[in-house]
C-alpha positions as CSV (number, residue, x, y, z in Angstrom):
1,M,-12.5,16.9,-38.3
2,T,-14.4,16.8,-35.2
3,G,-14.6,20.3,-33.1
4,P,-14.0,21.0,-29.4
5,G,-17.4,20.7,-28.6
6,T,-18.6,17.9,-30.8
7,A,-18.5,14.3,-29.7
8,P,-16.5,11.9,-32.2
9,A,-18.1,8.9,-34.0
10,P,-18.9,6.3,-31.8
11,P,-16.2,3.7,-31.9
12,S,-15.6,1.0,-34.1
13,R,-15.6,-2.6,-32.1
14,G,-14.6,-4.7,-34.7
15,G,-12.8,-8.0,-32.9
16,R,-13.4,-6.1,-29.3
17,W,-11.0,-3.2,-30.7
18,I,-11.9,0.6,-30.1
19,Q,-10.0,2.5,-32.7
20,H,-10.7,6.1,-31.4
21,W,-10.0,6.9,-27.7
22,D,-9.9,10.7,-26.6
23,P,-11.2,10.9,-22.7
24,E,-9.5,14.6,-22.6
25,N,-12.6,15.6,-25.1
26,E,-15.5,16.3,-22.5
27,T,-18.2,15.7,-25.2
28,F,-16.4,12.4,-26.0
29,W,-16.0,11.5,-22.5
30,K,-19.5,12.4,-21.4
31,E,-21.5,10.8,-24.4
32,T,-19.2,8.1,-25.1
33,G,-16.3,7.6,-23.1
34,E,-17.4,7.3,-19.3
35,K,-19.8,4.4,-19.9
36,I,-17.3,1.9,-21.8
37,A,-14.4,3.2,-19.6
38,R,-16.8,2.0,-16.9
39,R,-17.6,-1.0,-18.1
40,N,-13.5,-1.4,-18.2
41,L,-13.2,-0.7,-15.2
42,F,-15.7,-3.0,-13.2
43,F,-14.6,-6.3,-15.1
44,S,-10.6,-5.4,-14.6
45,V,-11.0,-5.0,-10.9
46,L,-13.1,-8.4,-11.1
47,S,-10.1,-10.5,-12.7
48,E,-7.3,-8.1,-10.8
49,H,-9.1,-9.1,-7.6
50,I,-8.8,-12.7,-8.0
51,G,-4.8,-12.5,-9.1
52,F,-4.3,-10.6,-5.8
53,S,-6.2,-13.6,-4.1
54,I,-4.2,-16.1,-6.0
55,W,-1.1,-14.3,-5.3
56,T,-1.5,-14.2,-1.3
57,L,-2.6,-17.3,-1.3
58,W,0.2,-18.9,0.8
59,S,-0.2,-16.0,3.3
60,V,-3.0,-18.1,4.7
61,L,-2.0,-21.9,3.4
62,V,0.6,-21.6,5.6
63,L,-2.0,-20.8,8.6
64,F,-2.8,-24.7,7.6
65,M,0.3,-26.1,7.8
66,G,0.9,-27.0,11.3
67,P,4.0,-28.9,13.2
68,E,3.1,-32.2,10.6
69,Y,4.2,-30.2,7.9
70,G,7.6,-30.2,9.4
71,L,7.9,-26.6,8.1
72,T,9.7,-23.7,10.6
73,P,8.7,-20.2,11.0
74,A,12.1,-19.5,9.2
75,D,10.8,-21.6,6.0
76,K,7.4,-20.3,6.3
77,F,8.7,-16.7,5.9
78,M,11.3,-17.7,3.2
79,L,8.2,-19.3,1.0
80,T,5.9,-15.7,1.2
81,S,9.2,-13.9,0.8
82,M,10.0,-15.6,-2.5
83,V,6.1,-15.9,-4.1
84,T,5.9,-11.7,-3.0
85,L,9.0,-11.7,-5.1
86,V,7.7,-13.4,-8.3
87,G,4.9,-11.2,-8.1
88,A,7.2,-8.3,-8.2
89,V,9.6,-9.3,-11.3
90,V,6.6,-10.2,-13.5
91,R,4.9,-7.0,-12.9
92,V,7.4,-5.5,-15.7
93,P,6.4,-7.8,-18.5
94,Y,2.7,-8.0,-17.4
95,T,2.9,-3.8,-18.6
96,F,3.9,-4.2,-21.6
97,A,1.4,-7.2,-22.4
98,V,-1.4,-4.7,-22.6
99,A,0.3,-2.8,-25.5
100,I,1.4,-6.1,-27.4
101,F,-2.1,-8.4,-26.9
102,G,-4.5,-5.4,-25.8
103,G,-6.1,-4.7,-22.6
104,R,-9.3,-7.2,-23.2
105,N,-7.2,-10.0,-24.4
106,W,-4.2,-10.2,-21.8
107,T,-7.1,-10.3,-19.0
108,I,-8.3,-13.0,-20.6
109,I,-5.2,-14.5,-20.6
110,S,-3.5,-13.5,-17.4
111,A,-6.5,-14.6,-15.5
112,G,-6.9,-18.3,-17.3
113,L,-3.0,-18.8,-16.2
114,L,-4.0,-18.5,-12.6
115,L,-5.3,-21.9,-13.0
116,V,-1.8,-22.8,-12.6
117,P,-0.7,-22.1,-9.5
118,T,-4.5,-22.3,-7.8
119,V,-4.5,-26.6,-9.8
120,A,-0.8,-27.2,-8.7
121,A,-1.2,-25.8,-5.2
122,F,-4.3,-28.6,-5.0
123,T,-2.2,-31.6,-5.8
124,V,0.5,-30.8,-3.8
125,M,-1.2,-29.4,-0.6
126,E,-0.4,-32.5,2.2
127,P,1.5,-33.0,5.0
128,G,4.9,-35.0,3.6
129,T,5.3,-32.4,0.7
130,S,9.0,-31.4,0.8
131,F,9.8,-27.5,1.5
132,S,11.0,-27.6,-2.0
133,T,7.9,-28.7,-3.9
134,F,6.3,-25.9,-1.5
135,L,8.7,-23.6,-2.5
136,L,8.4,-24.3,-6.9
137,V,4.7,-24.6,-6.6
138,G,4.4,-20.7,-4.3
139,L,6.6,-19.5,-6.9
140,L,4.1,-20.0,-9.5
141,A,1.5,-18.5,-7.3
142,G,3.4,-15.1,-7.6
143,I,2.1,-14.7,-11.2
144,G,-1.2,-13.1,-9.4
145,G,0.9,-10.2,-8.5
146,G,1.6,-9.2,-12.4
147,N,-2.4,-8.6,-12.7
148,F,-2.2,-5.6,-11.2
149,A,0.6,-3.8,-13.5
150,S,-1.4,-5.0,-16.6
151,S,-4.7,-4.0,-15.2
152,M,-3.4,-0.6,-13.6
153,T,-1.7,0.1,-16.9
154,N,-4.6,-0.6,-18.9
155,I,-7.3,1.8,-17.2
156,N,-5.1,4.2,-16.7
157,A,-5.5,4.7,-20.6
158,F,-9.0,4.6,-20.2
159,F,-9.7,7.1,-18.0
160,P,-8.9,11.3,-18.3
161,L,-6.3,13.0,-15.6
162,R,-8.8,14.8,-14.1
163,K,-10.4,11.4,-12.9
164,K,-7.0,8.9,-13.0
165,G,-6.5,9.1,-9.2
166,W,-10.2,8.3,-8.6
167,A,-10.5,5.6,-11.3
168,L,-6.4,4.1,-10.3
169,G,-7.6,4.1,-6.6
170,L,-10.7,2.1,-7.2
171,N,-9.0,-0.4,-9.5
172,A,-6.2,-1.2,-7.2
173,G,-8.4,-0.9,-4.4
174,G,-11.2,-3.6,-5.9
175,G,-8.1,-5.8,-6.7
176,N,-6.5,-5.2,-3.0
177,I,-9.6,-6.5,-1.2
178,G,-8.7,-10.0,-3.3
179,V,-6.0,-10.1,0.0
180,P,-8.8,-9.6,2.7
181,V,-11.4,-12.0,0.9
182,I,-9.4,-15.0,0.3
183,Q,-8.2,-14.3,4.3
184,L,-11.9,-14.3,5.3
185,A,-12.5,-17.4,3.1
186,A,-9.7,-19.1,5.3
187,L,-11.4,-17.9,8.3
188,A,-14.6,-19.7,7.2
189,I,-12.9,-22.9,6.3
190,I,-11.0,-23.5,9.2
191,G,-13.6,-22.7,11.5
192,A,-16.0,-25.3,10.0
193,G,-12.9,-27.6,10.1
194,G,-12.0,-27.7,6.6
195,G,-8.6,-27.7,5.0
196,P,-6.8,-26.3,2.5
197,R,-7.9,-28.1,-1.2
198,V,-11.3,-26.5,0.2
199,L,-10.0,-23.3,-0.2
200,L,-8.6,-23.7,-3.7
201,G,-11.5,-25.4,-4.8
202,I,-13.4,-22.3,-4.4
203,Y,-11.1,-20.3,-6.3
204,I,-10.9,-22.8,-10.0
205,P,-14.1,-21.7,-11.1
206,L,-14.0,-18.1,-10.1
207,I,-10.8,-17.5,-12.0
208,L,-13.2,-19.2,-15.5
209,V,-15.8,-16.6,-14.3
210,A,-13.1,-13.7,-14.1
211,A,-11.9,-14.7,-17.8
212,V,-15.3,-15.5,-19.3
213,M,-16.8,-11.9,-18.3
214,A,-13.6,-10.3,-19.7
215,A,-14.2,-11.7,-23.1
216,L,-17.9,-10.9,-23.2
217,F,-17.5,-7.6,-21.4
218,M,-14.0,-5.9,-22.1
219,D,-12.3,-3.8,-25.1
220,N,-9.0,-3.6,-26.4
221,L,-7.4,0.3,-27.5
222,E,-5.8,0.8,-30.7
223,N,-4.1,3.4,-29.7
224,V,-2.4,2.2,-27.0
225,K,0.4,0.9,-29.3
226,N,3.4,-1.3,-28.1
227,D,6.2,1.2,-27.4
228,T,9.5,-0.1,-26.6
229,G,10.8,3.8,-26.5
230,A,8.3,4.3,-23.8
231,A,9.7,1.9,-21.4
232,K,13.2,3.1,-22.3
233,D,12.2,7.0,-21.7
234,A,10.2,5.7,-18.1
235,A,13.4,4.0,-17.2
236,R,15.6,7.0,-18.2
237,D,13.3,9.5,-15.8
238,A,14.7,10.2,-12.4
239,H,11.0,10.1,-11.5
240,T,10.6,6.5,-12.5
241,W,12.5,5.6,-9.4
242,I,11.6,8.1,-7.0
243,M,8.2,7.1,-7.1
244,S,9.1,3.4,-6.8
245,F,11.1,4.2,-3.6
246,L,8.2,6.1,-2.2
247,Y,6.0,3.1,-3.5
248,I,7.8,0.7,-1.6
249,G,6.6,2.8,1.4
250,T,3.2,2.4,0.5
251,F,2.3,-0.8,-1.4
252,G,5.5,-2.6,0.0
253,S,4.1,-2.0,3.4
254,F,0.5,-3.3,2.3
255,I,1.7,-6.8,0.8
256,G,4.5,-7.4,2.8
257,Y,2.2,-7.2,5.8
258,S,-0.7,-8.8,4.4
259,F,1.8,-12.4,3.8
260,A,3.3,-11.7,7.2
261,F,0.5,-10.3,9.3
262,G,-1.2,-13.8,10.6
263,Q,2.5,-15.5,10.8
264,V,3.7,-12.7,13.7
265,L,0.6,-13.2,15.3
266,Q,1.3,-16.6,15.8
267,N,5.1,-16.7,16.4
268,Q,5.1,-13.3,18.8
269,F,1.8,-14.0,20.9
270,G,1.0,-17.7,20.1
271,R,-2.0,-17.4,18.2
272,T,-4.0,-20.2,16.7
273,P,-4.8,-20.8,13.5
274,L,-8.0,-19.8,14.3
275,E,-7.4,-16.7,16.3
276,A,-5.1,-15.2,13.7
277,A,-7.3,-16.0,11.0
278,Y,-9.7,-14.1,13.1
279,V,-8.1,-10.5,12.9
280,T,-5.5,-10.5,9.6
281,F,-8.4,-10.0,7.3
282,I,-9.1,-6.6,8.7
283,G,-6.0,-4.7,8.0
284,P,-5.9,-5.8,4.2
285,L,-10.0,-5.2,3.7
286,L,-10.1,-1.6,5.8
287,G,-6.5,-0.5,3.7
288,S,-7.9,-1.9,0.3
289,L,-11.4,0.2,1.0
290,I,-9.5,3.3,1.8
291,R,-7.4,3.2,-1.6
292,P,-10.1,4.7,-3.6
293,L,-10.3,7.6,-1.4
294,G,-6.7,8.0,-1.0
295,G,-6.6,8.6,-5.0
296,W,-9.8,10.8,-4.6
297,M,-8.0,13.3,-1.7
298,A,-5.1,13.5,-4.3
299,D,-7.1,14.7,-7.0
300,K,-8.6,17.3,-4.5
301,Y,-5.7,18.1,-2.5
302,G,-2.4,17.0,-4.5
303,G,-1.2,13.6,-3.7
304,A,2.3,15.1,-2.8
305,K,0.6,15.9,0.1
306,I,-1.2,13.7,0.7
307,S,1.6,11.0,0.8
308,L,4.0,12.9,3.0
309,W,1.5,13.5,5.7
310,N,0.7,9.9,5.3
311,Y,4.0,8.9,6.1
312,V,4.3,10.4,9.3
313,A,0.9,9.1,10.4
314,M,2.4,6.1,9.6
315,G,5.8,6.5,11.4
316,V,3.5,7.4,14.1
317,A,1.9,3.9,13.8
318,T,5.4,1.9,14.0
319,S,6.0,3.2,16.9
320,V,3.6,2.4,18.9
321,L,3.9,-0.7,17.4
322,I,7.2,-1.0,18.7
323,G,5.7,-0.2,22.0
324,A,3.1,-3.0,22.1
325,S,5.8,-5.5,20.9
326,M,8.5,-4.4,23.4
327,E,5.8,-4.6,26.5
328,K,3.9,-7.6,24.8
329,S,0.6,-5.9,24.7
330,L,-1.5,-8.0,21.8
331,A,-4.8,-5.3,21.8
332,L,-2.2,-2.4,21.0
333,F,-0.5,-4.0,19.0
334,T,-3.3,-5.5,17.0
335,A,-5.0,-2.3,16.2
336,A,-1.6,-0.3,15.9
337,F,-0.8,-3.3,13.2
338,V,-4.6,-2.4,11.1
339,V,-4.2,1.4,11.6
340,L,-0.8,1.1,9.8
341,F,-2.7,-1.1,7.3
342,V,-5.4,1.6,6.4
343,L,-2.4,4.5,6.3
344,S,-0.8,2.1,3.6
345,G,-3.9,1.9,1.4
346,L,-4.6,5.4,1.4
347,G,-0.8,6.0,0.6
348,N,-1.1,3.5,-2.4
349,G,-3.6,6.0,-3.6
350,S,-2.0,9.1,-3.3
351,T,1.1,7.8,-4.7
352,F,-0.1,6.2,-7.6
353,K,-2.0,9.3,-8.5
354,M,1.5,11.5,-8.6
355,I,2.3,9.4,-11.3
356,P,0.0,10.8,-14.2
357,G,0.6,14.5,-12.9
358,I,4.1,14.3,-12.4
359,F,4.3,13.0,-16.6
360,Q,1.5,15.9,-17.5
361,N,3.2,18.6,-15.5
362,K,6.8,17.2,-18.2
363,A,4.6,17.4,-21.2
364,L,3.9,21.3,-19.9
365,A,7.0,21.9,-19.6
366,K,7.9,21.0,-22.9
367,G,5.7,23.4,-24.3
368,L,3.0,20.4,-25.1
369,E,-0.5,21.5,-24.9
370,G,-4.2,19.9,-25.3
371,E,-3.6,15.9,-26.3
372,A,-0.6,16.3,-27.7
373,A,0.1,16.7,-23.8
374,A,-2.1,14.4,-22.8
375,A,-0.6,11.7,-25.5
376,Y,2.8,12.3,-24.3
377,G,1.7,12.1,-20.3
378,R,-0.8,8.6,-21.1
379,R,2.5,7.6,-22.7
380,L,5.0,7.6,-20.0
381,S,3.1,7.0,-17.1
382,G,1.7,3.8,-18.5
383,A,5.4,2.6,-19.2
384,S,6.4,3.9,-15.5
385,M,3.4,1.9,-13.6
386,G,4.8,-0.9,-14.0
387,L,8.1,-0.5,-13.0
388,I,6.8,1.4,-10.5
389,G,4.4,-1.5,-9.1
390,A,7.4,-3.7,-9.8
391,V,9.8,-2.6,-7.4
392,G,7.2,-1.1,-4.7
393,A,6.2,-5.1,-4.7
394,L,9.5,-5.8,-3.7
395,G,9.1,-3.9,-0.7
396,G,7.1,-6.9,0.3
397,V,10.0,-9.1,0.1
398,G,11.9,-6.9,2.3
399,I,9.5,-6.9,5.1
400,N,9.4,-10.5,5.2
401,L,12.6,-11.0,5.3
402,A,13.0,-8.6,7.8
403,F,11.0,-10.6,10.0
404,R,12.3,-13.2,9.3
405,Q,15.8,-12.1,10.1
406,S,14.5,-10.2,13.7
407,F,12.9,-13.4,14.7
408,L,16.0,-15.4,14.3
409,S,17.8,-12.9,16.2
410,Y,15.6,-11.6,18.6
411,G,12.7,-13.6,18.7
412,S,10.0,-11.1,18.0
413,G,9.5,-8.7,15.3
414,T,10.7,-5.5,17.0
415,G,13.6,-5.6,14.9
416,A,12.0,-4.9,11.9
417,F,9.8,-2.7,13.0
418,V,12.7,-0.1,14.1
419,A,14.1,-0.7,10.1
420,F,10.6,0.5,8.7
421,L,10.0,3.6,11.1
422,A,13.6,4.6,9.4
423,F,12.5,4.0,5.8
424,Y,9.1,5.5,6.6
425,A,11.3,8.8,7.6
426,V,13.3,8.9,4.8
427,C,10.0,8.5,2.8
428,F,9.4,11.5,4.0
429,A,11.8,13.3,3.3
430,V,12.4,12.3,-0.3
431,T,8.3,13.3,-0.8
432,W,9.2,16.6,0.9
433,A,12.7,17.3,-0.8
434,V,11.8,16.6,-4.5
435,Y,7.8,17.2,-4.6
436,L,7.2,19.8,-1.9
437,R,9.8,22.1,-1.1
438,R,10.5,25.5,-3.1
439,T,14.4,25.6,-4.4
440,A,13.6,28.6,-7.3
441,P,12.1,32.1,-6.2
442,R,9.7,32.8,-8.6
443,V,10.2,35.3,-11.3
444,P,8.4,38.7,-10.8
445,A,5.6,39.4,-13.2
446,T,7.5,42.8,-14.2
447,T,10.5,40.3,-15.8
448,A,8.8,37.7,-17.4
449,T,9.4,37.3,-20.9
450,S,8.0,35.5,-23.8
451,E,10.8,33.5,-24.1
452,A,10.9,32.0,-20.2
453,K,10.6,28.3,-20.0
454,P,7.2,26.8,-18.3
455,Q,8.6,26.4,-14.3
456,L,8.2,23.1,-13.8
457,S,6.0,22.8,-10.3
458,Y,5.2,19.5,-8.8
459,A,3.2,20.8,-6.0
460,K,-0.3,19.3,-6.8
461,V,0.4,16.3,-8.6
């Protein structure tokens, strides 16, 4: 038996499987767990980073595709919408693959799978290829979006509750940076007069590096069991779907705008591919870098509070975008769009931190304590993250389809921004009503009984 002040024996590492993992035990965490968790976090970020780059590959490839490719703006928005859709859908099976194969093992597999869409795009990327072929190859790139879900589920199990906001924010932020990095790479290649195959050729060896590093330095956790019951329980819980809705407002915005920003600049303001590439990376870069800060602020002040006011700020930025779009002010439009990216990244960190806190609170309300409460929270939060990440990513599909329809109907993105403003207002209302509004009076201490059920409060999640 291990006492509360004693660190458990070092974990068995046979076959890179760790048999014992108890991050909530502070002695274990300080003496054994933290070093292992940080190492796994680092190489998880590397693999997820490459996954995001491949997922958003077509957001930059369409900038290379001039009139000689024969694609209309509507075709390009449809292409990026479908890539986003696949990335959202595959997040569900990727979440549960961690429990089936192990976090390390699945990271190796999922990294290796990225070779398929990259090599396929390298093969077909030339004028004369049909739109249906581009669409099919683009759909393959969607598997890169699944790496986020498996990576977040895996890292969620490594860290204690008090560190999850920072760890999940850093993991996701490091992955999100894959978006601006591939856009920067495209900028450099376009500026040097290179073609899209040069960009693809750079990423093929990087994918191999990510897979090899995962094999050498990551671990599987034995206590992350394949639990189909957890998936069913998470799907039945209303908070899974409420948080999915809220995550559409943050991550859906981030990934949707990442795919669409360059195309909006080209189609609404007449920017050339090079001119668009000069600014499209800035928003995703800042939004990715600030995501860990959103998680840290959520750890300190409560994810619900940070998310609430973040939706207000997103609404203000969107209102400025509407005005800039109507006035055709490129400078104001670009600045407001970058601010909106930053806010989406901040909200990504704060909303995802809410998930483990919500299920931990539910465990306490059930009367669970200590490791039992932590295990319950890990079980349901890990299962729900895949569903929430998948639904949130669908917001990116909606954003690209909204832009497509707005350009078809009005010749600009203004109509789409009006719809986004209304959606952020609903996100604000839901966050306040579900997680911050106090609906039940407190029981006075003089009348409380030992049989009273614990009050379920989400004010600090």
